[in-house]
C-alpha positions as CSV (number, residue, x, y, z in Angstrom):
1,Q,0.0,0.2,0.1
2,V,1.1,3.7,-0.7
3,Q,1.1,6.7,1.3
4,L,1.4,9.8,0.3
5,V,1.8,12.4,2.3
6,E,1.3,16.5,1.3
7,S,2.9,19.2,2.8
8,G,3.8,22.6,2.7
9,G,0.6,24.6,2.1
10,G,-0.3,27.4,3.7
11,L,-1.3,31.2,2.9
12,A,0.4,33.1,0.8
13,Q,-0.1,36.1,-0.4
14,P,-0.7,37.8,-3.9
15,G,2.4,36.9,-5.9
16,G,3.6,35.0,-4.0
17,S,5.8,32.0,-3.9
18,L,5.0,28.5,-1.9
19,R,6.8,24.6,-2.5
20,L,4.4,21.9,-1.7
21,S,6.0,18.4,-1.0
22,C,4.9,15.1,-1.1
23,T,6.5,12.0,0.3
24,V,5.9,8.9,-1.6
25,S,5.4,5.5,1.7
26,K,7.8,3.6,-1.1
27,N,10.6,3.4,-3.3
28,I,8.5,3.6,-6.9
29,I,8.1,6.7,-8.1
30,R,10.8,6.3,-11.3
31,A,8.2,3.8,-12.4
32,Y,5.2,6.1,-12.8
33,D,4.9,9.4,-14.3
34,M,3.6,11.8,-10.9
35,S,1.1,14.4,-10.8
36,W,0.2,17.5,-8.0
37,Y,-3.6,18.0,-8.2
38,R,-6.2,20.4,-6.8
39,Q,-9.5,20.6,-6.4
40,T,-11.4,23.6,-4.8
41,P,-15.5,23.4,-2.7
42,G,-17.5,21.1,-4.8
43,E,-15.2,20.7,-7.9
44,Q,-13.4,17.5,-8.7
45,R,-9.8,17.3,-8.7
46,E,-7.8,17.9,-11.0
47,P,-4.3,17.5,-12.3
48,V,-1.8,20.7,-12.5
49,A,1.2,19.8,-13.3
50,T,3.1,16.2,-14.1
51,I,6.2,14.7,-14.6
52,T,6.9,11.7,-16.2
53,T,9.7,8.7,-15.5
54,G,12.0,10.5,-17.6
55,G,11.3,14.4,-16.6
56,A,9.6,15.7,-19.1
57,T,6.6,17.8,-17.4
58,H,3.1,18.9,-18.3
59,Y,0.9,22.1,-16.8
60,E,-2.3,22.6,-16.9
61,D,-3.0,26.2,-18.5
62,S,-3.2,28.9,-16.0
63,V,-0.2,27.5,-13.8
64,K,2.1,27.7,-16.6
65,G,5.0,29.9,-16.4
66,R,4.6,29.6,-12.6
67,F,4.4,26.0,-11.4
68,T,7.6,24.7,-11.3
69,I,7.4,20.4,-10.6
70,A,10.2,18.1,-9.5
71,K,10.9,15.1,-8.4
72,D,13.8,13.3,-6.0
73,N,14.1,10.2,-6.7
74,A,16.6,8.9,-4.4
75,K,14.3,10.3,-1.2
76,N,11.0,9.3,-3.3
77,M,9.5,13.1,-2.9
78,V,7.7,14.8,-5.7
79,Y,7.6,18.7,-5.2
80,L,6.0,22.0,-6.6
81,Q,7.1,25.2,-6.6
82,M,4.8,27.5,-6.3
83,D,4.6,31.3,-8.4
84,S,3.6,34.5,-8.4
85,L,0.2,32.7,-7.0
86,R,-3.1,33.8,-7.6
87,P,-6.3,34.1,-5.6
88,E,-7.7,31.4,-7.7
89,D,-4.1,29.3,-6.3
90,T,-6.7,29.0,-3.5
91,A,-7.7,25.0,-3.0
92,V,-6.1,21.5,-1.3
93,Y,-3.5,20.4,-3.3
94,Y,-2.9,16.5,-3.4
95,C,-0.2,14.1,-5.2
96,N,0.0,11.2,-7.1
97,R,0.6,8.9,-9.8
98,Y,-0.1,10.4,-13.1
99,R,-2.4,7.3,-14.8
100,E,-5.2,4.8,-12.6
101,P,-5.7,3.4,-11.1
102,K,-4.2,5.5,-8.6
103,W,-2.5,5.0,-5.5
104,S,-4.9,6.0,-1.8
105,W,-5.2,9.3,-1.4
106,G,-3.7,11.9,0.9
107,Q,-4.9,14.2,3.7
108,G,-3.6,17.6,1.1
109,T,-2.1,20.4,1.5
110,Q,-4.1,24.2,1.6
111,V,-2.5,27.0,-0.1
112,T,-4.6,30.3,0.7
113,V,-4.2,33.0,-1.7
114,S,-5.5,36.7,0.0
115,S,-4.5,39.6,1.0
């Protein structure tokens, strides 16, 4: 059973930055495309950034140029650097594999962007 633990969220001002971290309980992320997802109340959880096994990255249009996904295979960690934050980035952020079937979701980390 893979366990995912997200951290690093908090309150940021518009234009500010946060760095999210995802700890994966098993040494397996080198074998999977990994994604960060976000969810707001009443909405579906959607991917915002993906990093492939080969290190290629893909972003949802609204975060391109502002968010950067990275991973450290040796540490079983996936990161999301979030710059130039906007109020509409406010959400709970989760990490998981990109493809199905997903692993059990972690608790997520709340990101709130507000002045």
